[in-house]
Backbone bond lengths (Angstrom), bond angles and torsions (degrees), N, CA, C in turn:
res aa  C-N    CA-C-N  psi(-1)  N-CA   C-N-CA  omega(-1)  CA-C   N-CA-C  phi
1 M - - - 1.437 - - 1.461 107.14 -
2 P 1.428 115.21 165.04 1.416 121.12 -170.45 1.492 109.26 -71.96
3 Q 1.387 114.27 151.06 1.396 119.21 171.73 1.530 108.60 -110.33
4 F 1.421 117.09 139.80 1.395 116.88 -173.85 1.507 106.72 -116.90
5 R 1.288 117.69 144.97 1.460 123.29 166.46 1.531 113.58 -150.99
6 S 1.285 115.44 149.54 1.474 118.19 178.67 1.446 108.28 -71.57
7 D 1.301 121.76 147.73 1.458 125.37 -179.14 1.584 108.21 -107.82
8 R 1.259 120.51 130.89 1.445 130.19 -170.55 1.570 108.05 -93.39
9 R 1.250 120.69 10.77 1.566 115.56 -179.37 1.423 108.28 -70.66
10 T 1.319 118.28 164.99 1.490 129.14 176.97 1.591 110.25 -79.10
11 P 1.255 111.84 155.92 1.470 114.77 178.03 1.479 113.89 -58.79
12 A 1.399 117.27 -29.01 1.460 121.02 -177.66 1.633 113.04 -64.18
13 D 1.341 111.69 -20.19 1.500 114.34 -177.20 1.531 109.88 -72.60
14 Y 1.367 120.35 -21.46 1.449 121.83 -178.99 1.522 112.30 -131.81
15 G 1.337 119.80 25.51 1.392 124.41 -177.84 1.621 105.65 76.42
16 L 1.320 116.02 -125.38 1.405 120.89 -179.06 1.500 108.77 -89.59
17 L 1.249 124.21 -5.61 1.428 121.12 -178.37 1.516 114.16 -97.21
18 V 1.278 116.73 160.88 1.492 123.38 -179.94 1.560 107.30 -129.91
19 A 1.331 117.45 149.46 1.420 126.75 -177.39 1.591 105.22 -77.06
20 A 1.366 113.74 129.82 1.424 118.53 170.45 1.522 114.34 -108.97
21 A 1.352 112.43 -9.60 1.508 114.52 175.80 1.616 104.68 -165.24
22 T 1.330 106.70 149.07 1.566 115.49 172.41 1.565 104.65 -114.97
23 L 1.227 116.74 130.64 1.536 122.38 -176.00 1.587 106.72 -130.94
24 Y 1.310 110.38 159.35 1.510 115.15 -177.76 1.507 112.48 -125.56
25 N 1.324 118.82 19.91 1.479 121.47 171.03 1.546 112.33 -157.17
26 D 1.307 117.33 149.58 1.430 120.43 -169.68 1.519 114.73 -64.74
27 S 1.361 116.96 -33.40 1.485 120.65 -177.13 1.511 105.54 -67.92
28 S 1.352 123.01 -41.01 1.494 123.26 176.79 1.478 111.63 -62.28
29 V 1.290 121.52 -37.58 1.460 128.67 174.94 1.527 111.47 -55.94
30 G 1.351 114.33 -51.70 1.486 121.91 172.60 1.440 116.36 -55.26
31 L 1.366 113.78 -43.71 1.464 120.40 -174.44 1.567 107.70 -68.64
32 V 1.304 116.18 -46.31 1.525 121.55 177.19 1.539 112.27 -58.34
33 Q 1.426 115.35 -44.28 1.508 116.15 178.03 1.564 111.81 -65.38
34 Q 1.342 119.24 -35.86 1.447 121.22 172.88 1.462 115.90 -62.19
35 Q 1.409 116.27 -43.31 1.404 118.82 178.92 1.523 109.84 -65.84
36 L 1.310 120.60 -42.60 1.485 121.66 178.00 1.517 110.50 -62.65
37 S 1.296 116.27 -43.79 1.479 121.91 -176.97 1.596 108.31 -59.34
38 K 1.317 115.61 -45.49 1.540 123.88 179.40 1.524 109.13 -51.63
39 H 1.352 113.47 -33.70 1.522 118.86 -180.00 1.446 113.36 -94.83
40 G 1.286 122.30 8.35 1.491 124.66 179.73 1.440 112.66 76.65
41 I 1.297 121.73 25.02 1.389 126.25 177.81 1.585 112.08 -103.74
42 R 1.222 119.77 115.24 1.460 124.45 176.94 1.499 112.05 -74.50
43 S 1.289 114.81 140.75 1.538 122.17 179.05 1.442 113.70 -148.01
44 T 1.326 113.64 162.81 1.479 119.21 174.50 1.533 101.74 -145.21
45 I 1.319 119.71 177.14 1.426 123.08 -179.65 1.597 109.72 -122.93
46 S 1.299 109.25 155.39 1.504 121.71 -178.93 1.492 107.81 -128.80
47 G 1.231 115.76 144.40 1.506 119.09 175.15 1.482 110.62 149.39
48 P 1.287 118.84 -178.80 1.554 119.00 -175.55 1.531 109.64 -67.39
49 E 1.319 113.64 153.96 1.382 120.47 175.83 1.531 114.35 -58.27
50 L 1.282 116.38 -36.04 1.422 120.80 172.98 1.550 109.07 -77.16
51 S 1.307 114.59 141.26 1.452 114.27 177.35 1.596 107.46 -130.28
52 G 1.325 110.96 167.75 1.511 112.95 -179.17 1.505 108.18 157.66
53 P 1.310 118.64 173.80 1.449 123.75 177.73 1.527 115.82 -54.24
54 G 1.193 120.84 124.70 1.500 126.01 176.94 1.516 115.59 93.01
55 I 1.469 112.24 -4.48 1.504 114.11 -179.06 1.586 106.37 -97.76
56 A 1.327 115.22 119.41 1.363 121.14 178.59 1.602 116.34 -62.49
57 R 1.356 111.58 131.22 1.481 117.16 171.18 1.471 108.94 -127.51
58 K 1.249 120.33 143.08 1.378 123.55 -179.84 1.543 112.35 -112.23
59 V 1.303 113.71 137.39 1.515 120.86 174.60 1.458 107.56 -88.59
60 L 1.230 125.18 123.07 1.440 131.39 -177.73 1.517 114.50 -110.36
61 V 1.311 112.39 134.70 1.454 115.46 177.44 1.573 110.75 -134.17
62 F 1.242 118.84 173.02 1.451 121.02 176.64 1.505 109.76 -71.99
63 P 1.314 116.43 145.83 1.560 121.86 179.17 1.397 111.25 -44.24
64 E 1.351 120.01 -50.65 1.435 122.76 -171.56 1.524 112.64 -68.10
65 D 1.321 116.58 -11.19 1.513 120.63 176.94 1.527 112.75 -103.60
66 H 1.381 117.41 -6.69 1.492 119.32 -171.80 1.534 112.58 -57.28
67 H 1.295 119.82 -50.45 1.488 120.35 -175.08 1.439 111.53 -68.07
68 R 1.325 115.56 -36.52 1.507 120.32 178.60 1.565 110.12 -67.34
69 A 1.306 116.71 -40.67 1.478 121.06 177.10 1.440 112.76 -62.80
70 F 1.312 118.74 -44.30 1.422 127.38 -178.69 1.503 108.64 -61.49
71 R 1.298 117.49 -43.27 1.469 123.30 179.51 1.580 111.16 -67.33
72 V 1.365 114.68 -42.94 1.432 118.87 177.93 1.529 109.56 -60.34
73 L 1.313 117.34 -45.18 1.570 116.90 -177.75 1.478 110.17 -70.31
74 C 1.293 121.43 -34.70 1.403 123.25 -174.84 1.635 106.77 -72.53
75 N 1.300 116.06 -45.98 1.490 122.44 178.89 1.466 111.43 -64.14
76 E 1.326 121.63 -35.51 1.472 120.39 -175.92 1.515 110.81 -90.75
77 N 1.324 122.27 -5.33 1.395 124.83 -179.39 1.509 114.17 -130.87
78 E 1.365 112.80 25.39 1.466 115.00 -174.12 1.535 115.88 -65.54
79 D 1.344 119.64 -11.98 1.509 123.98 -178.64 1.592 107.23 -96.80
80 L 1.350 119.63 4.13 1.365 116.42 178.01 1.565 115.75 -84.91
């Protein structure tokens, strides 16, 4: 199952967006985006064009949604 962590990068690393999670497979990225969307949080992904196991992808959100996104992901996945 996916592991979630907050990313401490600065907003300049992703333009106006900040990373809410770093994931290593495409199905986890889709799951996280669905969970965020269900709570009204818009997101996009960052990472290499190629995807696959072991390749880090970041789920990005607007700064004002970052703390709420992190809480949503932690609360919905606390048994992982």
